[in-house]
Structures are given as structure tokens and as C-alpha cells.
C-alpha positions, 0 to 999 in steps of 0.5 A: 131066349131072354136077353143076357144081362151084364154081371161084371158089376158083381165083381166090381168095387161098390159105389163106383158108377158101374156098380151102382148102374149094375145094382139099378139094372138088377133091381129093374129086372126084379121090379119087372117081375115082382110087385113092389110089395112082394119080398124077395130072396136077398142075393147079397153076400150076407144073406146068400138068398136065405132071407126074404126081404122087402125089395128096397132092403135088398137094394140096400144090402147089395150096395152095403154087403155086395152081391154074392159072386156065386149067384150067377143065374138069377133064378130066385129073381125071375130070370128064366132058366134058358138065359145065356150066362157066360159061366167061364168068366163068372166061375173064374172070377168066383174062384179067384174071389174064393181063393183070395178069401181062403188065403186070407183066412189061412193067413189069419189063422197062422197069425193066431 
């Protein structure tokens, strides 16, 4: 079985040392699986694995827009399906993020 990668940085504040290290580890994971000149699906919050981009742009996107918190199994980026991901923690944080976003949207709608 493949080693489990730390995903806690995904929920962290961008540009902090832990976040930057997480992005570096993610991009290292990608570079170990794909040649540098191959475009990959961008897992940032803006692209949501819909767009294919050069790897250097994906790294920039993750720093600027943040990593999608719903992308818990990095299957588009070469992670095997048998990786052991701690889903409970990831789902809890994902739901908290989603609940916060929905609450903010409701507040904004009420203020119209």
C-alpha cells in the first residue's frame, strides 16, 4: 500500500509555512508521476479538476486560489486508489467549510 500523505495543509491559511510545505509536497508527488511538460488537472478551488494546466500553473493556482477541500483522493494526480485517507477528518472539515460558505451566501442574500 502507498504511504498516506498529510492533507491538513489543504484547510490551512495560504502562504503559511505549513501550507507552502504542503503545496511543495503535493507538487513533488505530481512530478514523481508525470513528466514536467505534461499538463495535469488543476485541483484548485477555481478549476476543481476541470481544467488541464501546465504543472507550474497548477502550483500557482493552488497558492493563489487554494486547494479544493473536496478533492480528498488525489486520483487525477497519480495517487493509487488503495491509499489510506482519513476520510472522517477530511469530511468534517469539508462540511464545516461548506456550511460556512452556505451561511455566508444566505447572509449576503438576506442583505439584498
